[in-house]
N, C-alpha and C positions, 0 to 999 in steps of 0.2 A: 563494893558497897560497905565492907567488913571496916575498911580504913575510915570511911566516912562516919561510921557507926561508933568506931572508938574515939574519935576526934570529937565528936558531940557528947559522949558520956563523960568527957573531962568538964563540960560547963555544968553549972550548978543549976537546979530547978528554975531560979529567976531568970538565969540567961537564956535558958530553953524557951521559956514562956515570952520572954521579950522578943527572941528571934521568930517564934511562931506567930506573935502578933504582928511583927513587921512585915511577915510573909502573907499576912492575911489569912492565917489558918484557924480558924475558929475551933474546929473539932480535935486538932492535934496539939497535944500539952507533953509528950515525951520523947526521947531520943529515938525510939524505934519508928513511931510515926514520922519523925521530922527526917529521918534517914531515907526512908521510902519515897518521900515527897521531894527531897533534894535528888535523889537518884533517878529522877524521871523528867520527861520532856517538859510537863509543867511547872517542876521546879526549876530546871534550868531556865526557862521562859521568865518566871517569876524574879528570879535572883539575877540574871543578866539583864534586865529590863532596867535595874537600878544603878547599872555601870554607865559612867560617862565614856566621850569618845577615846579618852586615854587609856581608860580600863581595858576598852575592847581591842585596842591596839596592841595591849599586852597579852590578852586571851590569844588573840591570832598568832602571835610569837609562839604561845606556849603549846598550841596546837600543831606547830610543824616542827617542834623539837622537843626532846625528852628533858624538859625541865630548862631553865634560861638563867644564868647569871645576871646579877644586878648590872655588873659592867657591860655585858653584851646589850642589854635593853637600853642602858643608857647612850651606847653608841649608835644602836640601830633606830630607836625612836626618839632620840634626843630629849628623853625625859630626866629629870633630877633624881638622884639616889633617894631623896625625901619622898617624891610621888612614887616612887616604884615600892619603898617601903610601906607607904600608905596603902597601896592596892595589895601588898602581901597581907597586910591585917585583915583586909576584906576577905580575901580567899580563906584564912582561917575562921573569921567571925562567920561567914557563912558555910563552911564545913566542906568547901569544893575543892580546896588545895593546901599545901603546905609550904613551908620554906625550909631547905636543907641548909644548915649553919656550915660554914666553913671554919674549923676551929684554928687553922694554922695561920691565920691572920688576924691582927687586932681589928680591922675595918670589916665592914659586911659586903664590901664590892665584888667578892666571890661567893655570897650567898647565893643558892639557887632556889627558885620557885617553881612550882610544878602543879599541874591539876593531877587529881587522884584518876587512876586508870579508868574507874567505872564512869565517870563525867566525860574523859575523853571519848570512849566508845559512844557516848550518845551524841555528843558534839560533832555536828557535820558542816564546817564553814564554807561558805560561799565565796569563791575566789574572784577578786576584781569585780565585784558587783555583777556577775554574769551568771545567770541559773540555767543549768542544762535538764531540761526535761525529758524523760523519756517518751516514747510514742505511747497514745493510749490504746488500750486493749478493750474492744466492745464485748459485753454480754448480755444476756437475758434474763438476769437476775439469779440465775442457777447459782447452788454452791455456797451460798451466805446464809448465816442465821439473820433474823430479822433485824437486831440492833445493827450488826454490821452493814446491811443493806440500806438501813435508813441513813447510817453515816455516809457511806459511799454516793447515796442519792444526793445528800445535802453538799457534799463535795462538787458532784457534776452540776448542780443547779447553780452553782456559785462560781463557776469558771476552772473548777478542779485544782486551782492554785491560789491560796489564801493564807493568812496569818493565824497562827494558833489563839491570838487573842480575839480575832474575829469568831473564830470557832465556839470559844468559850461563851462569848456574848450572844451570839445566835443559835445555836445548836443546843436543842433541848435535853435534858438528862444530865445527871451527873457521874456518869463513867466514861468520859472522855479519854482519860489516861490509859485505860484497859483498852478502849477501841482502837488508841493510838499504836499501843504496844503489839495488839493482835495485827493490826493492818500492815505495821511494818515488817512483823515476822514473817506475814504471809506474802511480803512483796506488794500489796496491793497500793500502798502509798510510800513515799520519800519524804524526808524530814531534813531541812537545811536550816543552817542558822546564818543570819546577815550579821556580821561583826562590825557593822558601822552603825554610828548613831542615827535614828534611834534603833536599838537592837530588835529584831524580829525572829520569830521560828516562824519558818514558811513551811505548809504541808502541802503536799501535790500528790494527787491521785493518778495512778496510770490505768486505773480501771474505768470504764465507762458505760453504765447501764442504760441501754436504750429504751426510750420512754414509747409507749403508743402514742398516736396522736389524740389530741382532746376533740372528739368529733364534733361536739356541739358548738364549736367556736371557729370553726375552719370550714370554708368552702370546699367542697369535695374536688373540685378543680377550677382553676384559674392560671390563665397564661396570657399575661400582657403584651407579650412580642415587642414590637417595636412601637407600639400604639402611643406613648410618651412623645416620640417626635412626630407622628401622625398629629396628634393634639397640637403640637407646635404651628404646624401649618394651618390648621383649623383655627386656631388662635388669631394668628396673624391674618386671615381672612376676615374675622370680624372687628379686629382693630383696625385694619387699613381701610374698612368700608363704613364703620359706624365710629370709631374712636373708642378709646378707654381714659377717661378722664377722672381726676381727682376731685373730691368734694371739698368745702373749705375746712372740713375736719381731717384733711390728709388721707382719706379712704376712698376706694373706687367707688363710683356710682354702682348703686344695685342693679340698674338696667342694662349697663354693659357688661357686669359680671354674669348676669343672667342669660345674655345673648351667647356669651362664652360657654359657660357650663352647659347650656342645651344642645350645644353643637360638638361636644367633645366626646370622645370615646371614654366611658368610665374605667378607672384604674383600681385594681386590686392591690390591698397590703398582704404582708403574710400571714394575717390572721384571717384572710379572705373576705375582709371587709372592703367595701368600695370607699375610696379616699374622699374626705370631705370636700367641700366646694372650694375653701380658701387655699387648701393645700394644693387643690388641683389646679388652680390659677397660678399661685405664686412660686411653684416648682418650675412652671413653664416659663415665667418671667424671669428667673434665676437663669434658667438655660440660654435663653435670648440674650442677657446680660453677658454671660460667660463667652457666649459665641460673638459677642461685640457688634451685634446688629440692632440693639435696642437704644433709643435715646428718650430723655425724659425733656419736655419743652412746654413750657405755658400750662403746666396742669395736666398734661396728658401725655401718653405713652404713645411712640412711634417707633414702628420697626421696618428695616430696610431688607428686604430678601436679595440677597447676593450670591449666585450660586458658588462662587469662588470661597466667600467666606463659610459657605454650609458645605464645603467640601464636594460641590457637585451632587448633593442630596444622596451621598452614598452612606446609608445608615450606619453601617460597621464604623467607617472611618469618622462620621459624626460622634459616634459614642467614645471611641478612642481619644478623640481630640476634647471632649466634654470631660471625661474623666482624668485627662492629663492637665487640664486647666482648673478642674476642680480644686486641686489641692491649694492653689494660689489665690482662689476667689475670696475676698473678703466678704463680711456679713452685711448685706444691705438690708437695713431694718423694714425699708418698704415692702421688701418680698419676704418677712418673716414666716417660715415655714418649718413644720417639724420633720419634713422628708429632706434627707440628706441627699446629695449627688455624690456617687461614690467616686473614689480616687484611684488612681492606678496602683496605690498600695493596698486599698481595700480589695482591689480585684486578686492581687495576690493572696492576701490572707482568705479569700472566700475559695480560692484554688485549694489552698491548704486544707480547709474545712472539708471541702468535697472530696478531697483525695483521700480523706479518712472513711467517709460513706457516702456512696451514690444517692441514698435517698434518706432523708431526716424527717422526723416531726418537727414542727415549728419549735418546741420548747428544746429540744437537741440542737436545733441550728443555732439559736440564740446562744446556747449553753457552749456550744464548741467554738461559736464567733468570740464569746467572751474570754475563753480558756486562751486562744491564740492573741487576742490583745493584752492579756496580762503577760504572758509567755514572751512577748516581744518587746514590752515596757517595763524592765526592772525599777525605772524610777517609781512606779506606783506604790512600792513598799516603804517609801519615806513617810507616806500619810496614807496608809490602806484603805481605812474606813470611808475617809473622804473621797479618793479617787475609786473605790469600788463602786458606788452608785453613780457615778459619771460615766465610767466605762461599761457599765451594765446599761444604762440608757443608750449609749452609743451603739451597743452590742444589738438591741431592739431595733434600733433606726436602720443600722444596716442589714438586718435581715429583711425589714419593710421595703429597704432600696433595693434590694437584689431580686425582689417579685415585682415592685412598681417598674424597674427599667427593664423588667423581660430578662433577666440574667438567670433567674430560676422560676419555677413554676410549682403550683399546687396539682398533684397528680394523686388521687385516691388518697385524699387526706395527708399525703407526704410531699416534701418538699425536694425537689431535685433540680440540676441544671438543666435548661433549655438549649436548644441549637446556639442560640446567640451567646449563652454563656460558655458553653463549651468551645466555641470559636474563639471569643475573647481570652479565656483562661489558659486553654490547651491547645489553641490552634488547629481545631477539628473543623473540617469543611461542614457546610449546610448539605441538607439534601439538594439533589438537582430538580430543576422544574419538572412538574409532571403533568398531565392532562387532566385536571381535577375539578376545573370551573364550568359552571353551566351558565350560556348566556341566553337569556329569552329575547323572543322578538320584540317584547316591549321595553328591552334595554334592563331588565333587572338581572341580577347576578346571584348564583349562589357559590360561596367560597367555602369549602372544608378547611377550616383553620389549621388543623392537624396535618393536611397533606400538602401544603403549599410551603416553599420556602420562606421563611421570615421576611428576607430582604425583599423578595417577590411581592408579599401581601403587603410590606410597607409601601411599595411604589404604587400597588393598585389603590390602596386607601387613599391615596393622595389625589385621585381622578375622579372617585365616586362618592356618593351619598350614602353613609350606613344607616339603614333602616332597623336592622336587630343585629347586635353583636353577641354572636355566641358561639359555641363549638362549629355550628352551620352560621356563617355569616351571611345574612340576606342584606343586599344593596340594590342602589338605582344609579344608572349612567345618567344623570340629568345636565341640562344646558348650564346651569348654575355652577356645578361641581367641575365640568370642564373649562369654564372661563376662569374659576378660582384658581385651578392649576396653571392655567395660561398667565394669569397675573403674579405668579410666584415665580415665573420663567421656567415653568415646567411644559415643556412642549409635548404635543400630542404623539409624537413617532415613538417616545419611550413607552406610553401606555399601550399602543397599538402592539409593540413587540412582547410586552408582558401579557397581553391577551392571547397572542398567537402560541407563545410558549406555553401556556397554563390551559387554554380552553379546550375543553372534552368536545365540544361541537362546534359548529361552523360558526363565525362571526357573521352577523347580517351583513347583506351586500351594500346597504347604504349607509352602513355605520360610519366609514371612514369619511365618506363625502359630507355627511350630517355633522359631523365634529368641525371639519374645516370650514362648513358654512357658519356655523356658530361663532367661529372665530372670525370669520371675514365679516360678520355683520355687527361685531362689538363695537360699540361706541364707549371710547375710554375716556373719563372724566377724572382729572386730577385736581385735588384741592391741596394747598401748601401754604405755609406761612412767608410772607414776604416782607421786604425792609421799603417803607414808602418815604419818598424825600418830597417835602413842599418848600418851595420858594416863592416869596413874595414877589420877586422879579423874574419873568421869564428870561430876561438876558443871562441871569446866572445858568439855567438850564440849557440855554443855547451854548453858552460858552463851555459847559460841562460836556455835551455832546460832542462837540469840536474837538476840545483837547484830550479828553477822557471816555473815549467811545465804549469802551469795555466795563466801564462802571455802572452805565445806564442799561438796564436789561429791557425795560419798555417805558416808554414816555406816554402818560395818559392824558394830559392835557397841557397847556401852557404852563401852569403852576406845579404840577403832580408828576412824579416817575416812579417806577419800581426800580430799585438799586441792587447792586450786589453789596450784601452787608461785610464782606470780607475787604472790601475795597474803601471803606469808610475815611482811611487816611488819606487816599490820594483827593478825597474831596475836601477834606480840611486844609490840605495843602494848597489847593487851588484857591480856597477862599480865604487866603492869609492875609486880608487887607483889612483897613479900618472900616470898610462900609458894609462888611458880611459878618453876622454874627450866627454861630452854628449852636443848637441844641439837640441833644440826642433824648427823644420823647418816645417811650415805649406805648403811650397811649394816644398817639398820632392817629387821628382818623381822617378819611377821605371825604 
């Protein structure tokens, strides 16, 4: 620091004043104050932010060597001697370095430039744009004074890794430099410098002060399990029986939405709030789209239940497939929802978060997700302020998604992994089936949600009507619920096996017979779109039936027939003569 001071004392008062003004120092006007500022983290940040990419390349060379000659810089960085001389003038102007003249030569090629030792001590360059962060240490706020505790909390709430410019802009108070020095000396934070344009001072905290949950804003308990997958099938039941149609404004009809919302299980987010209706519907349509079982046709949604595409209704495998395909899924604006579908990368990130702590408040969960996201993506520092809010929002969305998809749950106002989350992230097995369900003679069920394996509960919920969804689920086995499952290609044998494995009391004797009777009495009516062909000449249809039998699905009368739309080319080839004219008409009526 003494060398910096001596260098600055050579400047006249007007030069000191001009330099202070350039660095935005309103209260400093003398060499002593300027020396302290330059030899600080804030000073380095302010000065180095004025350097261009070539200047920063030279700085990186200087930090690796005890001074570098002009010739060496010219050879390594391909900079001209004039550019290097210009930079050495900047070092002298800002008082952070010096030039050691070589008097033995007439030219300046062997002149050497270097940073002052006190500047080098503060400067911690990041190599290859790769920031290595130590593991977080959790604490309960003990051992820190009020100012330092508030500073650490600010870092925790904003991802634990941020730029000094961001801290200066958003952290209240004017003692940031003293807090930085104290926190560095006590090894609470680390400071690194990004020597690529734009220059950044990056502050990272290794201390994490755990926060108590905000009781008023969170449900005491919430566990969604595989409910979002059960809701998929309930949604299919409504759409396949009643339809889901668009209005002229390209929105879904209110009556169709209401039928679906009234029949699905409410889902909770990480704040313990019930997911709103639009998000509840659109997230399921997104999942159907990812599973490739949904089509849009003539202003309505159609869903096909295919056991193979739905991985034979194994919820764990369905989740793995959904999360795998989620990263490649584009944004379908018709299903615009704030709920994200987690990706495999998100699962790995959540695994790293819950490896740090098994139980977290919502605030800490969001902050730690935020921390991991910043830690994994160094490109955020190219435009930190802009990227900060985007990543913060995505961290909140992932915390919500972890609850919505049943990967984590709210227990006693804290968030922890569920059996589903532990199985997906840590390959831990579910608990085994246990005798916990009560079946009453009137075919009502009492299911203790916390005692039954999540996959077993998922299977049971596909065959029953939920009357009350709580820690103790109240449900009814109805004719409609069994027939809905049958329509989804879910046979009753699986249901009976689940009941036998989990029932605490005997199953009513006529139970199996009654289910078989319901299915036997089922009258199946299918409604679909067809392609209609009309010919003014019955001879053309006769000729078509004779030569192209597979084209006609059903002949209605002499002039009309239902045809296979995929074989229209065969019809046009048969009609290739002057006396037949073909028109494709979507508005054709019988």
